[in-house]
C-alpha positions in Angstrom: -49.1 -56.1 32.3 -45.8 -55.6 32.9 -44.5 -52.2 31.1 -44.5 -48.3 32.0 -45.5 -45.5 29.7 -44.6 -41.6 30.2 -44.9 -40.2 33.2 -47.9 -38.5 31.3 -49.8 -40.9 30.5 -49.6 -42.5 33.8 -50.8 -39.6 35.3 -53.9 -39.3 32.2 -55.3 -43.1 32.8 -54.9 -42.2 36.8 -57.4 -39.5 35.9 -59.4 -41.7 33.5 -59.4 -44.6 36.7 -61.1 -41.6 39.4 -64.0 -40.9 36.7 -64.1 -44.0 35.1 -64.5 -46.7 37.7 -67.9 -47.8 38.0 -68.7 -46.1 34.4 -70.4 -48.7 32.0 -68.6 -49.0 28.5 -70.3 -50.4 25.4 -73.0 -50.5 27.3 -72.3 -53.7 29.4 -68.7 -53.3 30.4 -68.0 -51.7 34.0 -65.6 -50.9 35.2 -63.9 -52.4 37.8 -60.2 -50.7 38.4 -56.8 -50.9 36.3 -54.7 -53.4 36.4 -51.9 -52.0 34.8 -50.3 -50.8 31.2 -48.2 -51.9 28.7 -46.8 -50.1 25.8 -50.7 -50.2 24.1 -52.5 -48.8 26.2 -53.7 -49.2 29.6 -55.5 -52.4 31.0 -58.9 -52.9 33.0 -60.8 -55.4 34.7 -64.4 -55.2 33.8 -67.5 -56.8 35.0 -69.7 -58.2 31.8 -73.4 -57.4 32.9 -74.6 -59.9 30.3 -72.7 -62.9 30.5 -71.6 -62.0 34.9 -68.1 -62.7 34.1 -65.3 -61.1 34.8 -63.3 -59.9 31.7 -60.6 -57.8 30.7 -60.2 -54.7 28.6 -57.1 -53.0 26.9 -57.6 -49.7 25.7 -55.3 -47.9 23.1 -53.7 -44.7 23.9 -55.7 -41.9 23.0 -52.4 -40.6 21.2 -51.7 -43.9 19.6 -55.5 -43.8 17.5 -54.2 -40.5 15.9 -51.7 -42.4 13.9 -52.8 -44.8 11.2 -49.8 -47.5 12.4 -51.0 -47.1 15.9 -54.9 -48.6 15.0 -53.8 -50.9 12.7 -51.7 -52.7 15.3 -53.8 -53.0 17.6 -56.6 -54.5 15.1 -54.3 -56.5 14.0 -53.8 -57.9 18.0 -57.6 -58.3 18.1 -57.6 -60.1 14.9 -55.1 -62.0 16.0 -56.3 -63.0 19.2 -60.0 -63.3 17.6 -58.3 -66.0 15.3 -56.0 -68.1 18.2 -58.5 -70.4 19.2 -56.6 -72.3 21.5 -57.2 -73.3 25.6 -53.4 -71.1 25.8 -53.9 -68.1 24.7 -56.2 -65.1 26.1 -59.3 -65.4 24.4 -60.6 -62.2 22.8 -64.2 -61.9 23.2 -64.9 -57.6 21.5 -63.9 -55.0 20.5 -65.2 -51.5 22.0 -65.1 -48.2 20.4 -64.9 -45.3 22.7 -65.6 -41.6 21.4 -62.9 -38.6 22.7 -63.8 -35.6 24.1 -61.9 -33.2 21.3 -64.1 -35.2 19.0 -60.9 -36.4 17.0 -60.3 -40.1 16.6 -60.6 -42.6 18.5 -60.4 -44.9 21.5 -59.9 -48.8 21.2 -60.8 -51.6 23.5 -60.3 -55.2 23.4 -62.1 -57.1 25.3 -60.1 -60.4 26.7 -60.8 -63.0 29.4 -59.4 -62.1 32.9 -56.7 -65.2 33.7 -56.6 -65.5 37.6 -53.4 -66.4 38.8 -49.6 -64.1 37.6 -47.1 -63.6 34.6 -44.7 -65.7 34.4 -42.3 -63.3 35.0 -43.3 -62.3 38.5 -43.4 -66.3 39.0 -39.9 -67.0 37.9 -39.0 -63.6 39.7 -40.0 -65.1 43.0 -38.7 -68.1 42.7 -36.3 -68.4 40.3 -35.7 -71.3 39.4 -38.6 -73.9 37.7 -37.5 -78.1 38.4 -37.3 -79.6 34.3 -40.5 -81.1 34.8 -42.2 -78.2 35.7 -40.3 -76.4 32.5 -41.4 -78.4 30.7 -45.0 -78.5 30.9 -44.9 -75.0 30.4 -42.6 -74.6 27.3 -44.9 -77.6 25.9 -48.1 -75.2 26.4 -46.4 -72.5 24.9 -45.4 -73.5 21.7 -49.3 -75.4 21.4 -50.4 -71.8 22.1 -47.8 -70.4 19.2 -49.0 -73.9 17.4 -52.5 -72.8 16.7 -51.4 -69.2 15.9 -48.8 -70.0 13.4 -50.7 -72.5 11.5 -52.9 -69.4 10.7 -50.2 -66.6 9.6 -49.8 -65.2 12.9 -46.3 -64.5 14.2 -46.2 -63.1 17.9 -43.2 -61.4 17.9 -42.4 -60.5 21.1 -42.7 -63.3 23.3 -41.9 -63.0 26.4 -42.2 -64.1 30.5 -44.3 -60.9 30.9 -46.8 -61.2 28.4 -47.3 -65.1 29.2 -49.9 -65.6 32.2 -50.1 -68.5 34.4 -54.0 -69.5 35.7 -54.2 -70.8 39.5 -54.5 -74.3 38.5 -50.4 -73.4 36.7 -51.4 -73.3 32.8 -50.7 -71.2 30.3 -52.0 -68.8 28.9 -50.0 -66.2 26.1 -51.3 -63.0 25.7 -50.2 -59.6 24.2 -49.9 -60.3 20.2 -50.2 -56.2 20.0 -46.8 -56.3 17.5 -47.6 -59.3 15.4 -47.5 -59.8 12.3 -49.4 -61.9 9.6 -47.9 -63.8 6.7 -50.5 -65.1 4.8 -51.3 -61.4 2.7 -54.7 -63.1 2.7 -55.4 -61.9 6.0 -54.5 -58.3 5.1 -58.3 -56.2 4.8 -59.4 -53.6 2.6 -58.3 -50.1 3.3 -62.0 -47.3 3.7 -60.3 -46.4 -0.3 -61.1 -50.2 -1.2 -58.0 -51.0 -1.8 -55.4 -53.7 0.1 -53.3 -51.9 2.5 -50.0 -54.4 1.8 -47.4 -52.3 3.9 -45.9 -53.7 6.5 -46.2 -52.8 10.0 -42.6 -52.9 10.5 -40.7 -51.3 7.9 -37.8 -53.4 6.6 -34.5 -53.1 8.5 -36.9 -51.9 11.7 -35.7 -53.8 14.7 -39.2 -54.7 17.2 -39.7 -56.3 19.9 -37.8 -56.7 23.0 -33.8 -57.5 23.2 -33.6 -59.8 26.4 -35.4 -62.2 24.1 -35.3 -61.0 20.4 -34.0 -63.9 17.8 -31.0 -62.9 15.5 -32.4 -62.6 12.4 -35.1 -59.4 14.0 -31.7 -57.1 15.7 -30.3 -57.6 12.2 -33.6 -56.1 11.0 -34.4 -58.4 8.5 -37.6 -60.8 7.8 -39.1 -62.7 11.1 -40.8 -65.4 10.8 -42.4 -68.1 13.0 -38.9 -69.8 13.7 -38.5 -66.3 15.3 -41.4 -67.3 17.9 -39.2 -70.7 18.9 -36.2 -68.6 20.0 -38.1 -67.0 22.2 -39.1 -70.4 23.6 -35.6 -71.2 23.8 -34.5 -68.2 25.9 -37.3 -68.6 28.1 -36.5 -71.9 28.7 -33.0 -71.0 29.7 -34.5 -68.9 32.1 -36.8 -71.0 34.2 -33.9 -73.6 34.2 -30.9 -71.9 34.5 -32.4 -69.2 36.7 -31.1 -65.9 34.6 -31.3 -64.9 30.7 -28.4 -66.1 28.4 -27.7 -62.4 28.0 -28.3 -59.5 30.3 -27.4 -56.2 31.3 -26.1 -53.3 28.8 -27.9 -50.9 26.6 -30.4 -51.9 24.3 -27.9 -52.1 21.1 -25.6 -54.8 23.1 -27.5 -56.6 24.0 -28.7 -57.4 19.9 -25.2 -57.7 19.1 -25.3 -60.5 21.7 -28.0 -62.2 20.2 -26.8 -62.3 17.2 -22.9 -63.1 17.9 -22.8 -64.7 20.9 -23.3 -68.6 22.4 -25.2 -69.0 25.7 -23.1 -70.5 28.4 -23.9 -74.1 28.6 -26.0 -74.7 32.5 -22.9 -76.5 33.6 -20.7 -73.6 33.9 -23.3 -71.4 35.4 -24.4 -71.2 39.1 -28.0 -73.2 39.3 -29.5 -75.8 40.8 -27.0 -78.7 40.3 -30.0 -81.2 38.9 -30.9 -78.5 36.1 -26.9 -78.2 34.8 -27.4 -82.1 33.6 -31.6 -81.2 32.4 -31.8 -84.0 29.7 -33.9 -80.2 28.3 -30.4 -78.5 27.7 -30.4 -80.0 23.7 -33.5 -78.9 23.1 -32.8 -75.3 24.2 -29.4 -75.2 22.5 -31.8 -76.5 18.7 -34.0 -73.1 19.8 -31.5 -70.8 19.8 -29.3 -71.9 17.0 -28.5 -68.0 14.9 -29.7 -69.6 11.9 -33.7 -69.9 11.4 -33.3 -73.0 9.5 -31.8 -74.5 12.7 -33.9 -74.3 14.6 -37.0 -76.9 14.9 -39.7 -76.4 11.8 -42.6 -75.6 13.8 -43.8 -74.7 17.0 -45.7 -78.5 17.0 -42.5 -80.2 16.3 -40.4 -78.0 19.4 -43.4 -79.6 21.0 -43.1 -83.4 20.5 -39.3 -82.9 20.8 -39.2 -81.6 24.6 -42.5 -84.5 25.7 -40.6 -87.1 24.1 -37.5 -86.3 25.9 -39.7 -85.7 28.9 -41.2 -89.6 28.4 -37.8 -91.1 27.6 -36.6 -90.2 31.1 -40.0 -90.2 33.3 -41.5 -93.2 31.7 -44.7 -92.8 34.1 -45.9 -89.0 32.8 -47.0 -90.9 29.4 -50.1 -91.7 32.2 -50.1 -88.4 33.2 -49.6 -84.4 32.7 -48.2 -84.7 28.9 -50.5 -86.9 27.5 -54.2 -85.5 29.3 -55.7 -83.1 26.7 -55.0 -80.7 25.1 -51.6 -82.3 25.1 -52.9 -84.3 21.3 -49.5 -82.9 19.5 -52.1 -82.7 16.2 -49.6 -81.3 13.5 -51.0 -78.7 10.5 -51.8 -80.2 7.4 -48.8 -79.4 5.6 -46.8 -81.6 8.8 -49.1 -84.5 8.4 -48.3 -84.3 4.9 -44.5 -84.2 4.8 -44.5 -87.1 8.0 -46.8 -89.4 5.2 -44.1 -88.4 1.9 -41.4 -89.2 3.9 -42.8 -93.0 4.8 -43.8 -93.2 1.3 -39.9 -92.4 0.8 -38.9 -94.6 3.4 -41.4 -97.6 2.1 -39.2 -97.2 -1.8 -36.1 -97.5 0.1 -36.9 -100.8 1.9 
């Protein structure tokens, strides 16, 4: 899943692979092979003996389970995926607890659906550009995945092409909610001492995420909300259409400073396909990339609708095509529905 840990960690995982291939985990999941390694742990393909399905297990690094925050961060990912029921979110199935040989601590494993296909990063590396129809379809599906998560108080906080998967039909699956932040205190769980642990996993002033996709407010260490994810969607759309990131190169801090202070170049100033230079989506990308979160779309649903409406305007035939097939229903949250109803009442009064 895109990222690589230390050399020692890789060697340890290779040893586990030799020892664990064909091993049964959790009494039902037979290990097939190791798929890769992310920032939080190794990713394994397994076969579920009970259902006959291929699944994926993300196993938390042993050393991370020695730290309370490492375990809490992984448990947060588990809860996030379990709550975000959506066809565009990688589905969580189960949690496995592995005892370790030292007898101290444990390994945790998240059992998730196996997505046949490849991630958006590899796809863009191979193809470089998407035309605006394909870019719009992918962006809409990402937004619909986020809309479900945001409605439950879940913010992804590290959205990037490496954790966006495209199945064999080209449909999006958003995964890796490993650094998810909950905005709803009701979702917090009691500690072992019977009290609610209200400490954030990322302390104020901490910069957490991938610099190339990091929102300005995250780069400044400010409180991060759902609109930080929309900024990442804007970066991803820019990458799909322009074939390059708006900000790249340099070290982590220089990238963060550019996210905070610089405006991305307009498409017509870049070397990119001519048809994409005049894309109807560029104003939407610009709004998503607003430095002030309040200047972006209010919600992921609103962003999805804006993209779809722009495409319907330019390509009327799409109204009978992919954009109106389920689950492209753009169902809003209750809050959005109430806001629209209130707006209609105000218009009637004004009339």
